[in-house]
N, C-alpha and C positions, 0 to 999 in steps of 0.2 A: 504494500500500500504506500503510495507516495504522500508527500507532505500536504498537497492540496486536498487529496481525498480524506486524509486524517482530520484536517481542519474542518472541512465541510461536514464530516461525520460528527465531530464534537459540537459544531454549531447546530446541527440538526437535533442532537440529543438535548442540548440546552434549551432549544426552542420548545421541545416537547415537555421538558421539566418545568419551564416557566409557566406553560399552560396548566400543568397539573398543580403547581403551587397556587395559582389563582383559584382553582376549584376547591382545593383543600382549605384555603384561607376563608373563602366565602361560606364554607360549611362548618367551620370550626367554632364551637361555643366557648371553649376555654381560652380566655384572653391571653394567658401566659404562653400557651402553645401557639396561638394565632400570631403573637408578636415574634416568637422564635422563627416560625415559618416565614414571616415577612422579612426578617433579617437574612435568612438563607436565600430567599428569592432575590432580595436586593443585591446580595453578594454575587449571585449567579448572573443577574442582569449586568452588573458591572463587568464581570469576567467575559460575558458574551460580547459586550460592546468592545472591550479591548481586543479580544480575539478577532472580531469582525474587522476592526480597523487595521490590525496587523495583516489579515488575509487580503484586505483591499489594497494595502500598500505593496504586498508581494505579487499582486495581480491574480490572486486566487479567486477573487470575487469582483465582479463589475456590476455596480448597481444600475438599475434602469435610468433612463433619462428623466429628469424632473418633468412633471406635468406642466403644461402651459396654463396660463391664467384662464384662457378660454375653456380648456378641458375641466379645470377646477370649477369654474362657474357653471358649466353644463351639469356636472355631477351634483353640485350643490343644489341647483334648481330642481333636479330630479328627486333628490333625497328630501328636500324641504316641502314637497307637494303636500 
């Protein structure tokens, strides 16, 4: 497995974990446990962002072009109906 594949695999796993943390937090009644899970989530979000930026700098990931103002306005008008 090359570096690019490993980085993409870790990013994918982190994305899944972050989704699961949100579900667990929303269903957790114990405030202490909820706070602990939030701290873990925040740490993983920070790590995910740093890994994403490193992957982007190495050319492992190329983000999509930013949406134009016209595209944003069109989507906004469709959603706000």
